[in-house]
All heavy atoms as an XYZ file, in Angstrom:
791
protein
N      45.994    -19.190     39.283
C      45.740    -17.866     38.759
C      45.548    -17.979     37.249
O      46.287    -18.631     36.580
C      46.915    -16.949     39.088
C      46.771    -15.624     38.435
S      48.190    -14.561     38.732
C      47.750    -13.822     40.260
N      44.502    -17.311     36.741
C      44.228    -17.313     35.301
C      44.693    -16.013     34.707
O      44.532    -14.955     35.269
C      42.727    -17.502     35.042
C      42.293    -18.915     35.350
C      40.845    -19.160     35.047
N      40.478    -18.609     33.741
C      39.219    -18.407     33.358
N      38.255    -18.688     34.174
N      38.963    -17.928     32.181
N      45.210    -16.122     33.490
C      45.665    -14.941     32.777
C      44.726    -14.703     31.609
O      44.160    -15.648     31.048
C      47.088    -15.128     32.226
C      48.084    -15.245     33.319
C      48.541    -16.474     33.755
C      48.581    -14.101     33.947
C      49.456    -16.588     34.771
C      49.505    -14.213     34.959
C      49.950    -15.459     35.373
N      44.572    -13.456     31.286
C      43.764    -13.143     30.119
C      44.359    -13.780     28.870
O      45.565    -13.843     28.718
C      43.704    -11.622     29.882
C      42.408    -11.048     30.353
C      42.272     -9.633     29.936
N      43.156     -8.837     30.768
C      43.511     -7.611     30.505
N      43.099     -7.042     29.417
N      44.290     -6.940     31.296
N      43.507    -14.267     28.023
C      43.989    -14.867     26.785
C      44.226    -16.368     26.914
O      44.657    -16.989     25.954
N      43.981    -16.949     28.053
C      44.175    -18.390     28.257
C      42.824    -19.029     28.511
O      41.958    -18.467     29.172
C      45.099    -18.673     29.418
C      46.491    -18.176     29.232
C      47.217    -19.145     28.380
N      48.596    -18.688     28.183
C      49.421    -19.240     27.346
N      49.010    -20.242     26.601
N      50.625    -18.799     27.222
N      42.671    -20.239     28.025
C      41.447    -20.994     28.272
C      41.483    -21.572     29.675
O      42.390    -21.371     30.471
N      40.508    -22.396     30.003
C      40.419    -22.989     31.347
C      41.556    -23.949     31.626
O      41.991    -24.068     32.765
C      39.075    -23.707     31.502
C      37.920    -22.736     31.549
C      36.653    -23.535     31.867
N      35.512    -22.644     31.817
C      34.938    -22.083     32.877
N      35.387    -22.334     34.072
N      33.922    -21.290     32.731
N      42.055    -24.622     30.624
C      43.109    -25.632     30.832
C      44.496    -25.036     30.564
O      45.449    -25.784     30.399
C      42.895    -26.828     29.929
C      41.570    -27.519     30.210
O      41.106    -27.466     31.345
N      40.998    -28.134     29.228
N      44.612    -23.758     30.488
C      45.895    -23.142     30.205
C      46.244    -23.089     28.745
O      47.340    -22.754     28.360
N      45.301    -23.483     27.907
C      45.545    -23.485     26.452
C      45.110    -22.155     25.877
O      44.189    -21.492     26.380
C      44.763    -24.637     25.774
O      43.384    -24.438     26.031
C      45.211    -25.988     26.264
N      45.771    -21.726     24.803
C      45.347    -20.480     24.179
C      43.936    -20.608     23.627
O      43.531    -21.705     23.213
C      46.362    -20.238     23.058
C      47.313    -21.358     23.101
C      46.912    -22.307     24.168
N      43.192    -19.514     23.590
C      41.836    -19.608     23.037
C      41.868    -19.870     21.528
O      42.834    -19.539     20.867
C      41.253    -18.239     23.324
C      42.423    -17.331     23.434
C      43.520    -18.173     24.005
N      40.846    -20.534     21.070
C      40.759    -20.830     19.637
C      40.594    -19.539     18.850
O      39.896    -18.621     19.268
C      39.582    -21.777     19.381
N      41.309    -19.477     17.719
C      41.193    -18.312     16.856
C      39.876    -18.385     16.099
O      39.530    -19.442     15.554
C      42.357    -18.259     15.884
C      43.695    -18.027     16.535
C      43.820    -16.614     17.079
O      43.114    -15.708     16.656
N      44.692    -16.430     18.045
N      39.200    -17.280     16.063
C      37.948    -17.210     15.284
C      38.272    -17.184     13.815
O      39.227    -16.527     13.398
C      37.141    -15.994     15.695
N      37.515    -17.879     13.033
C      37.729    -17.882     11.587
C      37.358    -16.506     11.031
O      36.419    -15.836     11.509
C      36.845    -18.950     10.933
N      38.101    -16.024     10.017
C      37.736    -14.752      9.451
C      36.357    -14.816      8.795
O      35.986    -15.867      8.277
C      38.824    -14.488      8.399
C      39.422    -15.822      8.119
C      39.213    -16.662      9.346
N      35.614    -13.727      8.847
C      34.257    -13.766      8.272
C      34.351    -13.976      6.761
O      35.281    -13.476      6.120
C      33.683    -12.420      8.597
C      34.869    -11.542      8.877
C      35.942    -12.425      9.379
N      33.450    -14.717      6.176
C      33.477    -14.938      4.733
C      33.175    -13.648      4.000
O      32.494    -12.753      4.497
C      32.358    -15.986      4.507
C      31.459    -15.810      5.657
C      32.315    -15.362      6.831
N      33.723    -13.532      2.805
C      33.444    -12.367      1.966
C      31.966    -12.344      1.637
O      31.404    -13.373      1.209
C      34.253    -12.439      0.676
C      35.714    -12.150      0.856
C      35.992    -10.719      1.207
O      35.357     -9.830      0.628
O      36.837    -10.484      2.066
N      31.314    -11.194      1.798
C      29.895    -11.153      1.450
C      29.706    -11.262     -0.067
O      30.475    -10.698     -0.842
C      29.431     -9.766      1.938
C      30.686     -8.961      2.042
C      31.806     -9.917      2.297
N      28.717    -12.022     -0.445
C      28.418    -12.169     -1.876
C      27.741    -10.892     -2.359
O      26.969    -10.275     -1.658
C      27.463    -13.341     -2.078
N      28.102    -10.456     -3.566
C      27.481     -9.249     -4.087
C      25.975     -9.414     -4.197
O      25.498    -10.449     -4.645
C      28.128     -9.032     -5.455
C      29.025    -10.185     -5.702
C      29.056    -11.055     -4.485
N      25.243     -8.410     -3.765
C      23.781     -8.468     -3.822
C      23.319     -7.934     -5.154
O      23.854     -6.968     -5.667
C      23.202     -7.643     -2.680
N      22.332     -8.553     -5.709
C      21.749     -8.059     -6.947
C      22.466     -8.531     -8.176
O      23.495     -9.222     -8.120
N      21.962     -8.154     -9.329
C      22.536     -8.594    -10.589
C      23.871     -7.916    -10.881
O      24.114     -6.814    -10.408
C      21.468     -8.186    -11.617
C      20.784     -7.003    -11.011
C      20.794     -7.289     -9.517
N      24.708     -8.554    -11.681
C      25.972     -7.892    -12.047
C      25.692     -6.740    -12.998
O      24.707     -6.723    -13.722
C      26.768     -9.016    -12.739
C      25.712     -9.936    -13.265
C      24.577     -9.858    -12.270
N      26.575     -5.738    -12.988
C      26.356     -4.579    -13.885
C      26.574     -4.938    -15.339
O      27.417     -5.771    -15.672
C      27.386     -3.573    -13.391
C      28.418     -4.353    -12.692
C      27.750     -5.571    -12.135
N      25.756     -4.341    -16.186
C      25.895     -4.498    -17.629
C      27.037     -3.628    -18.149
O      27.737     -3.984    -19.098
C      24.562     -4.135    -18.333
C      24.688     -4.128    -19.832
C      23.473     -5.084    -17.894
N      27.234     -2.483    -17.504
C      28.254     -1.523    -17.896
C      29.001     -1.089    -16.651
O      28.391     -0.806    -15.625
C      27.595     -0.305    -18.572
C      28.486      0.887    -18.905
C      29.496      0.536    -19.984
C      27.625      2.056    -19.350
N      30.335     -1.005    -16.730
C      31.167     -0.507    -15.627
C      31.888      0.760    -16.115
O      32.590      0.716    -17.126
C      32.200     -1.557    -15.146
C      33.087     -0.973    -14.065
C      31.490     -2.811    -14.666
N      31.682      1.842    -15.407
C      32.308      3.113    -15.742
C      33.459      3.329    -14.741
O      33.214      3.437    -13.557
C      31.323      4.289    -15.657
C      30.167      4.067    -16.655
C      32.012      5.622    -15.880
C      29.023      5.028    -16.501
N      34.673      3.356    -15.258
C      35.847      3.525    -14.385
C      36.211      5.008    -14.272
O      36.769      5.592    -15.187
C      37.028      2.724    -14.965
C      38.238      2.758    -14.053
O      38.210      3.470    -13.007
O      39.208      2.043    -14.366
N      35.839      5.594    -13.142
C      36.141      6.996    -12.866
C      37.167      7.129    -11.760
O      37.272      8.183    -11.120
C      34.866      7.755    -12.521
N      37.934      6.076    -11.522
C      38.962      6.114    -10.475
C      40.008      7.154    -10.820
O      40.444      7.247    -11.978
C      39.620      4.740    -10.300
C      38.703      3.632     -9.766
C      39.360      2.275     -9.891
C      38.314      3.915     -8.332
N      40.368      7.974     -9.833
C      41.349      9.016    -10.079
C      40.762     10.318    -10.577
O      41.476     11.306    -10.740
N      39.462     10.340    -10.810
C      38.796     11.568    -11.283
C      38.034     12.204    -10.142
O      37.396     11.520     -9.348
C      37.815     11.242    -12.417
C      38.425     10.387    -13.522
C      38.659     11.182    -14.732
N      39.306     10.400    -15.774
C      38.819     10.215    -16.968
N      37.685     10.766    -17.312
N      39.505      9.518    -17.849
N      38.066     13.515    -10.072
C      37.342     14.245     -9.007
C      35.935     14.538     -9.456
O      35.644     14.717    -10.634
C      38.070     15.563     -8.700
C      39.491     15.387     -8.173
C      39.471     14.749     -6.814
C      40.882     14.601     -6.282
N      40.922     13.712     -5.127
N      35.033     14.599     -8.488
C      33.645     14.970     -8.781
C      33.637     16.425     -9.286
O      34.451     17.224     -8.848
C      32.773     14.826     -7.519
S      32.235     13.129     -7.317
N      32.795     16.704    -10.248
C      31.638     15.947    -10.726
C      31.915     15.063    -11.935
O      30.959     14.588    -12.566
C      30.656     17.048    -11.088
C      31.536     18.118    -11.650
C      32.801     18.074    -10.803
N      33.163     14.781    -12.260
C      33.451     13.991    -13.464
C      32.790     12.602    -13.429
O      32.194     12.202    -14.442
C      34.974     13.882    -13.702
C      35.605     15.278    -13.877
C      35.282     13.000    -14.899
C      35.016     16.087    -15.012
N      32.811     11.848    -12.311
C      32.097     10.566    -12.305
C      30.595     10.703    -12.625
O      30.024      9.867    -13.332
C      32.332     10.019    -10.907
C      33.591     10.654    -10.470
C      33.569     12.019    -11.069
N      29.996     11.766    -12.152
C      28.561     12.008    -12.414
C      28.349     12.326    -13.892
O      27.403     11.845    -14.511
C      28.024     13.169    -11.541
C      28.207     12.855    -10.058
C      26.593     13.507    -11.875
C      27.462     11.645     -9.590
N      29.208     13.131    -14.466
C      29.097     13.474    -15.902
C      29.277     12.217    -16.751
O      28.533     11.993    -17.704
C      30.138     14.565    -16.266
C      29.774     15.872    -15.563
C      30.221     14.747    -17.772
C      30.862     16.927    -15.621
N      30.238     11.380    -16.383
C      30.453     10.127    -17.123
C      29.225      9.233    -17.030
O      28.798      8.632    -18.022
C      31.691      9.403    -16.579
C      32.977     10.140    -16.848
S      34.426      9.424    -16.003
C      34.711      7.980    -17.033
N      28.618      9.149    -15.836
C      27.407      8.340    -15.650
C      26.265      8.900    -16.477
O      25.562      8.160    -17.199
C      27.014      8.322    -14.170
C      25.678      7.709    -13.812
C      25.611      6.251    -14.222
C      25.410      7.865    -12.306
N      26.044     10.213    -16.423
C      24.953     10.832    -17.189
C      25.091     10.627    -18.687
O      24.107     10.424    -19.388
C      24.878     12.322    -16.852
N      26.324     10.656    -19.181
C      26.550     10.462    -20.612
C      26.343      9.029    -21.061
O      25.887      8.805    -22.200
C      27.983     10.895    -20.983
C      28.214     12.379    -20.959
C      29.661     12.733    -21.207
O      30.553     11.865    -21.163
O      29.920     13.940    -21.450
N      26.628      8.065    -20.203
C      26.655      6.666    -20.654
C      25.501      5.812    -20.146
O      25.364      4.673    -20.615
C      27.975      6.060    -20.215
C      29.158      6.795    -20.842
C      30.416      6.022    -20.965
N      30.242      4.765    -21.612
C      31.094      3.734    -21.418
N      32.110      3.858    -20.628
N      30.887      2.579    -22.058
N      24.648      6.325    -19.272
C      23.571      5.482    -18.751
C      22.595      5.071    -19.845
O      21.966      4.029    -19.770
C      22.847      6.143    -17.551
C      22.028      5.089    -16.796
C      22.006      7.322    -18.011
C      21.559      5.508    -15.441
N      22.507      5.846    -20.912
C      21.604      5.516    -22.038
C      22.065      4.250    -22.780
O      21.289      3.689    -23.547
C      21.511      6.685    -23.007
C      20.754      7.845    -22.405
C      20.655      9.027    -23.382
N      20.787     10.279    -22.678
C      21.943     10.953    -22.506
N      23.043     10.523    -23.017
N      21.938     12.087    -21.832
N      23.303      3.830    -22.581
C      23.812      2.614    -23.222
C      23.261      1.344    -22.553
O      23.349      0.262    -23.126
C      25.339      2.575    -23.149
C      26.026      3.699    -23.873
C      27.523      3.691    -23.636
O      28.086      2.628    -23.281
O      28.146      4.757    -23.788
N      22.722      1.487    -21.356
C      22.239      0.370    -20.576
C      20.724      0.229    -20.780
O      20.010      1.199    -20.698
C      22.556      0.585    -19.077
C      21.991     -0.507    -18.214
C      24.050      0.720    -18.878
N      20.247     -0.994    -21.051
C      18.801     -1.167    -21.204
C      18.061     -0.830    -19.893
O      18.596     -1.013    -18.802
C      18.644     -2.653    -21.523
C      20.001     -3.099    -21.997
C      20.981     -2.225    -21.307
N      16.842     -0.351    -20.044
C      16.011     -0.034    -18.873
C      15.869     -1.269    -18.017
O      15.633     -2.377    -18.527
C      14.617      0.491    -19.319
C      13.684      0.638    -18.128
C      14.756      1.803    -20.054
N      16.048     -1.115    -16.698
C      15.949     -2.231    -15.775
C      17.289     -2.892    -15.474
O      17.396     -3.702    -14.548
N      18.317     -2.564    -16.217
C      19.643     -3.128    -16.010
C      20.501     -2.216    -15.127
O      20.135     -1.078    -14.865
C      20.356     -3.389    -17.343
C      19.636     -4.392    -18.205
C      19.579     -5.776    -17.533
O      20.550     -6.264    -17.008
N      18.389     -6.363    -17.547
N      21.631     -2.739    -14.692
C      22.472     -2.042    -13.700
C      23.756     -1.565    -14.336
O      24.366     -2.285    -15.130
C      22.781     -2.974    -12.514
C      23.765     -2.341    -11.543
C      21.492     -3.342    -11.788
N      24.153     -0.339    -13.983
C      25.448      0.227    -14.354
C      26.231      0.440    -13.063
O      25.657      0.798    -12.039
C      25.284      1.534    -15.165
C      24.520      2.578    -14.397
C      26.614      2.085    -15.592
N      27.550      0.204    -13.115
C      28.399      0.440    -11.943
C      29.354      1.579    -12.254
O      29.905      1.667    -13.364
C      29.195     -0.813    -11.608
N      29.520      2.466    -11.297
C      30.485      3.565    -11.397
C      31.557      3.332    -10.336
O      31.244      3.226     -9.152
C      29.809      4.948    -11.181
C      30.845      6.041    -11.264
C      28.707      5.148    -12.185
N      32.813      3.223    -10.768
C      33.936      3.092     -9.844
C      34.545      4.449     -9.620
O      34.916      5.124    -10.590
C      34.962      2.133    -10.409
C      34.474      0.779    -10.902
C      35.636     -0.050    -11.438
C      33.712      0.039     -9.844
N      34.633      4.885     -8.368
C      35.168      6.213     -8.067
C      35.898      6.175     -6.733
O      35.518      5.391     -5.848
C      34.042      7.235     -8.030
N      36.933      6.999     -6.621
C      37.667      7.077     -5.354
C      37.649      8.458     -4.729
O      38.300      8.691     -3.733
C      39.103      6.569     -5.522
C      39.852      7.247     -6.642
O      39.328      8.184     -7.262
O      41.001      6.829     -6.915
N      36.876      9.336     -5.292
C      36.685     10.672     -4.687
C      35.577     10.559     -3.660
O      34.487     10.085     -3.957
C      36.323     11.714     -5.763
C      36.147     13.102     -5.209
O      36.512     13.332     -4.047
O      35.656     13.980     -5.942
N      35.859     10.947     -2.425
C      34.880     10.809     -1.330
C      33.581     11.550     -1.649
O      32.514     11.138     -1.161
C      35.469     11.316     -0.028
N      33.614     12.589     -2.427
C      32.366     13.338     -2.764
C      31.408     12.465     -3.534
O      30.205     12.707     -3.497
C      32.742     14.592     -3.543
N      31.908     11.452     -4.233
C      31.029     10.586     -5.022
C      30.061      9.808     -4.111
O      28.967      9.444     -4.541
C      31.844      9.610     -5.837
N      30.451      9.605     -2.871
C      29.561      8.859     -1.947
C      28.256      9.605     -1.684
O      27.242      8.981     -1.339
C      30.293      8.576     -0.630
C      31.498      7.645     -0.836
C      32.133      7.285      0.463
N      31.309      6.231      1.092
C      31.540      5.821      2.314
N      32.489      6.331      3.043
N      30.771      4.855      2.820
N      28.241     10.902     -1.801
C      27.000     11.643     -1.661
C      26.464     12.075     -3.032
O      25.242     12.129     -3.227
C      27.189     12.900     -0.782
O      28.235     13.687     -1.317
C      27.516     12.503      0.640
N      27.365     12.356     -3.973
C      26.937     12.850     -5.285
C      26.174     11.830     -6.111
O      25.163     12.154     -6.755
C      28.120     13.364     -6.093
C      28.701     14.652     -5.544
O      28.110     15.204     -4.571
O      29.733     15.130     -6.065
N      26.631     10.578     -6.104
C      25.972      9.562     -6.935
C      24.552      9.287     -6.428
O      23.605      9.330     -7.225
C      26.824      8.266     -7.022
C      26.056      7.161     -7.731
C      28.143      8.547     -7.756
N      24.332      9.013     -5.129
C      22.940      8.827     -4.686
C      22.064     10.063     -4.907
O      20.879      9.933     -5.262
C      23.086      8.527     -3.181
C      24.457      8.006     -3.023
C      25.292      8.733     -4.050
N      22.646     11.248     -4.757
C      21.865     12.488     -4.981
C      21.480     12.598     -6.443
O      20.348     12.979     -6.757
C      22.670     13.707     -4.549
N      22.393     12.266     -7.346
C      22.084     12.317     -8.783
C      20.960     11.312     -9.104
O      20.049     11.626     -9.883
C      23.327     11.973     -9.618
C      23.094     12.042    -11.068
C      23.193     13.159    -11.881
C      22.726     10.951    -11.932
N      22.895     12.812    -13.164
C      22.596     11.462    -13.234
C      22.494      9.599    -11.721
C      22.252     10.665    -14.327
C      22.141      8.793    -12.800
C      22.017      9.349    -14.081
N      21.023     10.123     -8.480
C      19.976      9.131     -8.709
C      18.609      9.633     -8.273
O      17.616      9.439     -8.972
C      20.303      7.818     -7.972
S      21.712      6.947     -8.663
N      18.544     10.333     -7.120
C      17.275     10.874     -6.653
C      16.786     11.963     -7.613
O      15.611     12.019     -7.948
C      17.421     11.443     -5.242
C      17.502     10.369     -4.178
C      17.416     10.955     -2.771
N      18.467     11.942     -2.486
C      19.680     11.652     -2.032
N      19.996     10.385     -1.796
N      20.555     12.604     -1.781
N      17.695     12.833     -8.033
C      17.315     13.927     -8.951
C      16.823     13.416    -10.283
O      15.894     13.992    -10.873
C      18.529     14.848     -9.230
C      18.678     15.949     -8.252
S      20.013     17.116     -8.654
C      20.653     16.650    -10.205
N      17.418     12.353    -10.776
C      17.090     11.811    -12.104
C      16.146     10.627    -12.063
O      15.906      9.987    -13.105
C      18.387     11.432    -12.849
C      19.297     12.609    -13.107
C      18.627     13.597    -14.011
C      19.519     14.769    -14.351
N      18.904     15.718    -15.229
N      15.622     10.310    -10.883
C      14.672      9.198    -10.712
C      15.246      7.868    -11.193
O      14.566      7.064    -11.825
C      13.352      9.484    -11.431
O      12.763     10.627    -10.909
N      16.513      7.635    -10.880
C      17.151      6.341    -11.169
C      17.275      5.620     -9.814
O      17.289      6.267     -8.757
C      18.530      6.530    -11.802
C      18.531      7.321    -13.091
C      17.803      6.622    -14.242
O      17.481      5.441    -14.195
N      17.554      7.383    -15.298
N      17.363      4.296     -9.846
C      17.450      3.517     -8.593
C      18.897      3.342     -8.168
O      19.679      2.746     -8.889
C      16.808      2.126     -8.782
C      15.304      2.188     -8.845
O      14.717      3.181     -8.372
O      14.709      1.224     -9.386
N      19.215      3.858     -6.992
C      20.532      3.611     -6.409
C      20.468      2.246     -5.737
O      19.743      2.086     -4.740
C      20.903      4.706     -5.387
C      22.272      4.525     -4.804
C      23.390      4.818     -5.559
C      22.431      4.036     -3.538
C      24.668      4.663     -5.026
C      23.692      3.874     -2.979
C      24.810      4.179     -3.739
N      21.175      1.247     -6.262
C      21.066     -0.130     -5.779
C      21.902     -0.334     -4.550
O      21.447     -0.813     -3.525
C      21.427     -1.124     -6.893
C      21.384     -2.553     -6.375
C      20.549     -0.945     -8.093
N      23.209     -0.013     -4.659
C      24.097     -0.211     -3.519
C      25.463      0.443     -3.748
O      25.809      0.838     -4.854
C      24.285     -1.695     -3.228
C      25.195     -2.421     -4.206
C      25.359     -3.887     -3.773
N      26.373     -4.534     -4.538
C      26.172     -5.138     -5.698
N      24.971     -5.159     -6.210
N      27.153     -5.715     -6.321
N      26.192      0.518     -2.641
C      27.580      0.992     -2.670
C      28.443     -0.119     -2.102
O      28.100     -0.715     -1.085
C      27.710      2.262     -1.791
C      29.123      2.714     -1.586
C      29.228      3.824     -0.543
O      28.386      4.732     -0.563
O      30.140      3.734      0.298
N      29.552     -0.393     -2.770
C      30.479     -1.408     -2.222
C      31.882     -0.831     -2.166
O      32.242      0.017     -3.005
C      30.477     -2.675     -3.076
C      30.907     -2.493     -4.515
C      30.761     -3.737     -5.368
O      30.280     -4.776     -4.857
O      31.115     -3.683     -6.535
N      32.644     -1.259     -1.201
C      34.031     -0.807     -1.054
C      34.925     -1.666     -1.913
O      34.841     -2.895     -1.869
C      34.469     -0.900      0.431
O      33.573     -0.111      1.227
C      35.871     -0.352      0.608
N      35.787     -1.005     -2.680
C      36.711     -1.733     -3.566
C      37.999     -2.078     -2.817
O      38.471     -1.273     -1.985
C      37.050     -0.885     -4.794
C      35.853     -0.413     -5.620
C      36.325      0.490     -6.759
C      35.081     -1.599     -6.170
N      38.580     -3.216     -3.107
C      39.843     -3.617     -2.459
C      40.978     -2.668     -2.749
O      41.819     -2.404     -1.920
C      40.231     -5.026     -2.866
C      39.353     -6.099     -2.286
C      39.799     -7.477     -2.700
O      40.582     -7.655     -3.634
N      39.324     -8.478     -1.990
N      41.028     -2.116     -3.981
C      42.107     -1.217     -4.382
C      41.898      0.195     -3.885
O      42.705      1.074     -4.140
C      42.337     -1.242     -5.894
C      41.209     -0.610     -6.693
C      40.139     -1.572     -7.141
O      39.872     -2.569     -6.488
N      39.485     -1.267     -8.260
N      40.800      0.408     -3.168
C      40.455      1.753     -2.689
C      39.375      2.360     -3.523
O      39.319      2.131     -4.746
N      38.503      3.086     -2.920
C      37.378      3.692     -3.632
C      36.118      2.864     -3.425
O      36.077      1.971     -2.569
N      35.136      3.171     -4.232
C      33.838      2.537     -4.085
C      33.274      2.188     -5.429
O      33.579      2.827     -6.456
C      32.866      3.493     -3.356
C      33.391      3.903     -2.039
C      33.221      3.241     -0.851
C      34.207      5.043     -1.740
N      33.871      3.917      0.163
C      34.476      5.022     -0.355
C      34.717      6.074     -2.506
C      35.250      5.980      0.248
C      35.502      7.040     -1.896
C      35.763      6.997     -0.523
N      32.373      1.220     -5.439
C      31.597      0.883     -6.634
C      30.152      1.223     -6.336
O      29.602      0.791     -5.326
N      29.555      2.040     -7.170
C      28.161      2.465     -6.996
C      27.342      1.784     -8.100
O      27.642      1.901     -9.278
C      28.058      3.984     -7.142
C      28.944      4.711     -6.160
C      30.182      5.209     -6.579
C      28.585      4.904     -4.858
C      31.012      5.866     -5.710
C      29.415      5.573     -3.974
C      30.640      6.051     -4.399
N      26.291      1.079     -7.670
C      25.438      0.371     -8.608
C      24.121      1.099     -8.770
O      23.449      1.398     -7.762
C      25.204     -1.078     -8.137
C      26.458     -1.877     -8.169
N      26.569     -3.025     -8.937
C      27.685     -1.740     -7.572
C      27.780     -3.528     -8.792
N      28.465     -2.761     -7.951
N      23.778      1.393    -10.010
C      22.598      2.179    -10.332
C      21.734      1.394    -11.343
O      22.282      0.905    -12.352
C      22.962      3.556    -10.940
C      23.794      4.362     -9.922
C      21.738      4.319    -11.370
C      25.238      4.381    -10.229
N      20.434      1.265    -11.084
C      19.528      0.613    -12.015
C      18.819      1.684    -12.839
O      18.235      2.602    -12.292
C      18.500     -0.258    -11.307
C      17.537     -0.939    -12.266
C      16.618     -1.905    -11.570
N      17.357     -3.063    -11.077
C      17.605     -3.309     -9.793
N      17.145     -2.523     -8.860
N      18.282     -4.386     -9.447
N      18.918      1.538    -14.155
C      18.242      2.504    -15.031
C      16.746      2.253    -14.994
O      16.268      1.141    -15.186
C      18.755      2.344    -16.471
C      18.141      3.358    -17.404
C      18.686      3.268    -18.784
N      17.984      4.256    -19.611
C      17.980      4.243    -20.904
N      18.685      3.342    -21.561
N      17.297      5.147    -21.581
N      15.953      3.317    -14.772
C      14.514      3.170    -14.623
C      13.728      3.653    -15.846
O      12.563      3.331    -15.994
C      13.999      3.918    -13.390
O      14.365      5.300    -13.508
C      14.565      3.317    -12.126
N      14.350      4.484    -16.686
C      13.650      4.950    -17.876
C      14.640      5.216    -19.004
O      15.827      5.239    -18.799
C      12.831      6.218    -17.613
C      13.628      7.384    -17.171
C      14.182      8.285    -18.097
C      13.913      7.631    -15.808
C      14.933      9.382    -17.698
C      14.648      8.715    -15.426
C      15.160      9.585    -16.355
O      15.883     10.664    -15.951
């Protein structure tokens, strides 16, 4: 009789290796705006005030832990014709939003 969780020879199945951490895609940000602990629209206001510090074509990252930022940041990028590069989940909680300045 075979039991679930046992191999053919009665040995436990091999443990699968944990998946490797994905490498960040794209260039590293030139500027990181820490808006952790701030409620929207404050992360958007901070981004709008400081994006001019980044050269055109470079990336700025906004760190935020308010769930509204997940929709607000991409929407702001569409409204302002900036490139939303990606969203990444932070280990400490929250997200990192990468935006490329287009003008």
